[in-house]
C-alpha positions as CSV (number, residue, x, y, z in Angstrom):
1,M,-113.0,-93.8,69.6
2,Y,-111.4,-97.1,68.8
3,K,-108.8,-98.8,71.3
4,S,-106.4,-99.4,68.8
5,F,-105.5,-97.8,65.8
6,Y,-105.3,-101.5,64.0
7,H,-108.8,-101.6,65.3
8,F,-110.1,-98.9,64.0
9,L,-107.9,-99.5,60.2
10,M,-109.8,-103.1,60.3
11,K,-113.2,-101.1,59.2
12,Y,-111.7,-99.8,55.8
13,R,-110.8,-103.9,54.8
14,H,-112.5,-104.4,51.7
15,P,-112.2,-107.7,49.3
16,K,-111.7,-105.4,46.5
17,P,-109.9,-102.4,47.6
18,K,-110.8,-99.2,45.7
19,D,-108.2,-96.7,47.7
20,D,-104.7,-97.1,49.3
21,I,-106.2,-96.9,53.0
22,S,-108.5,-100.2,52.2
23,R,-105.0,-101.6,50.8
24,F,-103.4,-100.6,53.7
25,A,-105.7,-102.7,56.0
26,N,-106.0,-105.4,53.7
27,D,-102.2,-105.8,54.3
28,A,-102.2,-105.0,57.6
29,Y,-104.7,-107.2,58.2
30,E,-102.4,-109.8,56.6
31,D,-99.0,-109.1,58.8
32,H,-99.1,-110.7,61.8
33,S,-96.6,-108.8,63.8
34,F,-98.8,-105.0,63.3
35,P,-98.9,-103.7,66.9
36,K,-102.4,-104.5,67.3
37,N,-102.9,-103.3,70.3
38,S,-101.3,-100.0,70.1
39,E,-102.5,-96.1,69.7
40,D,-99.3,-94.6,69.8
41,Y,-98.5,-92.7,66.5
42,D,-94.9,-93.1,67.1
43,E,-95.0,-96.9,67.9
44,I,-96.9,-97.9,65.0
45,S,-95.4,-95.2,62.3
46,T,-91.5,-96.9,63.6
47,Y,-93.3,-100.4,63.0
48,L,-94.2,-99.6,59.7
49,E,-91.0,-97.8,58.5
50,F,-89.0,-100.8,59.5
51,N,-91.3,-103.6,58.0
52,A,-94.4,-102.9,56.4
53,H,-93.1,-103.3,52.8
54,Y,-96.1,-103.3,51.6
55,L,-96.9,-99.5,52.2
56,D,-96.1,-97.9,49.6
57,S,-95.8,-94.2,51.5
58,M,-96.0,-93.3,55.0
59,S,-98.4,-90.7,53.9
60,I,-100.9,-93.4,53.5
61,F,-100.5,-94.2,57.3
62,D,-100.6,-90.2,58.1
63,E,-103.8,-89.8,56.3
64,A,-105.4,-93.1,58.1
65,W,-104.0,-92.1,61.5
66,E,-105.8,-88.4,61.3
67,L,-108.9,-90.5,60.2
68,Y,-108.3,-92.5,63.8
69,L,-107.7,-89.1,65.9
70,H,-110.9,-87.7,64.3
71,Y,-113.3,-90.6,64.4
72,E,-116.2,-90.2,66.6
73,G,-118.2,-93.6,66.4
């Protein structure tokens, strides 16, 4: 498993995002305050709720978190 959620999310970065998770990854990359070393759902979720105005819906984060939890790379 990736060490941090941010590191995992970066594999979805794309110059022409085709879906919500790719857009989220691109925006998180530009967000210099994102908790890059965190593996904690509550910490990241709280940060996003209060700071990530670029995220249209927390369900996008939840979907990405599920992928993170099940990733076996």
